[in-house]
C-alpha angles and dihedrals in degrees: 000000000000100000099205091057093042092051093047088055089059092053098103091049093047092052094047091047092049095049091047091054093041092056095052104042118179129196127239113305091003097084092124099135091038095054090046091051089050090050090050093051093046093048091050086057091054093254130134117224123203128255114274117295137185100032096331105298102072122090143173129208123197119213105197120212127230088258135021126272142112124331125237120193129215117199138206129175120218112192130104136217133261092243131119107241116230099192118119099212133127091250099048119138116287092197114085112238096007128093146153097250098145097056100250088135087062094044089053091046093047091050089051088052090051090052092051090050092047095043090053092052112019119208116269092229133019131002140278120218119200115210114198101188133194127212107025088147100081099314100094091232089168095062091049091050087052092050090051094053105260092145093046137077095058098023112238114233100187135004133205134187143171130222118195113245121202093190093072129058123250111276097039132089134193135204138190110217111214113356109028107168136018132252106259116212131174132215139181126204128190116197108204118200132149121272126229148140116311088229092059108045095157088067092056140046106237105225090190093055090047091047091053088056090048091053093048092047091051089067089051088059088059095043101035112019103046133056107274087218092059110073121236133164124190117186132180105206102172134035121183130177147102135068109220142354093260098046126087107228114241093203142012128198121211123193117197148161132223122206122194141158103198114079093209092054092047090058091053095048099087091052093046090051093048093050094047100044092043092052093048094047096046091050091060095041096257132113133214149200122220127196116187123187125183113225131178116354123231116281117238119201110214111237091215088069097052095084092054092051090048096049089047095051095043095049096045103035108016141252117321096021096115115070124188112226134181116265122281122241090218120106125245125181089213079090090082093059090046090055090058105039134007105285143178132191119189133185120243117209113241101162123124113175093183090064097037093251093144109109119120128249117284089023115132090237098044112137134150144223106260091210086082093065098078088045091053093047091049093048092051095049095041091049089054093048095048095046092050091048092052095046105049 
């Protein structure tokens, strides 16, 4: 079988599957119709998906080779985002306030395409386990899949995934060797002052004014209290407080995220935030509370898998189509898999400037060039074949 032509033949099906999923998005752990659709497609290929995993919507599917050997896994995430889509296309989301604006509909479609390619021509040695995972967008669906045995029976020895990437044109991929994505943590700060009348500020402690100083000081933590060669991003994404224009707010709530690559720095962050926020609020006669929660760990791409990816991309797409980039400060729960077994996640170009497909992930107008779908399916399937052939 010549994978590029076989994948090309799947193009109409892949477009239809992706558009079906795009029009009917479901949020984390609610991917009921999505999982049912995946099961139907797999069964039509003669494959047998597992019982429900990870809260009822995750599933795996084992494609057994012609002879025994190790098992390599391919993963796709299935959930959508709580964002209203702004695209005027026939396949736009039919669910108000929910849309596939991170490309998980494409991830699911491409893994179904890889399943079709592998089912038509099973590997000579070893097995391929497909992981269709819920709740990547903040729900740690990967961790739930692992808890429910997705990497077991048979044991997975390596795992690979693709994520669509609108910064790069169709026909190209990028990868970040080593650290690929950041640890993504969350924190909540409440600045507690003393309310009062706007005309008499000296009788109050203005929580809004103090909170503004806290927000500014947090950026000094990045620029002056941590090593400039160690990436760190601290963002306050939500500020909530106050009642009226003539009332001094008694308290303000700040919601933020901290992104880091270095595990040692990550462990220090709660203490650094506590020290800084405590110092600022005390200086202005206020107090505070701080809640810090660790989220997804940093994803590490295993260097031993890079030659397989390089050979796959060169053979399928040609020389110079794989670019190595610095890590992203975004979070990705693929990290949980990569903590257990050697893993690699690469970014698949879906940009098409001529058609206006240029918007970033999580944007209300994000969309992708569907010509990337058969390429992604072929890359997934060929990566699995190559890895198995070199690890018999």
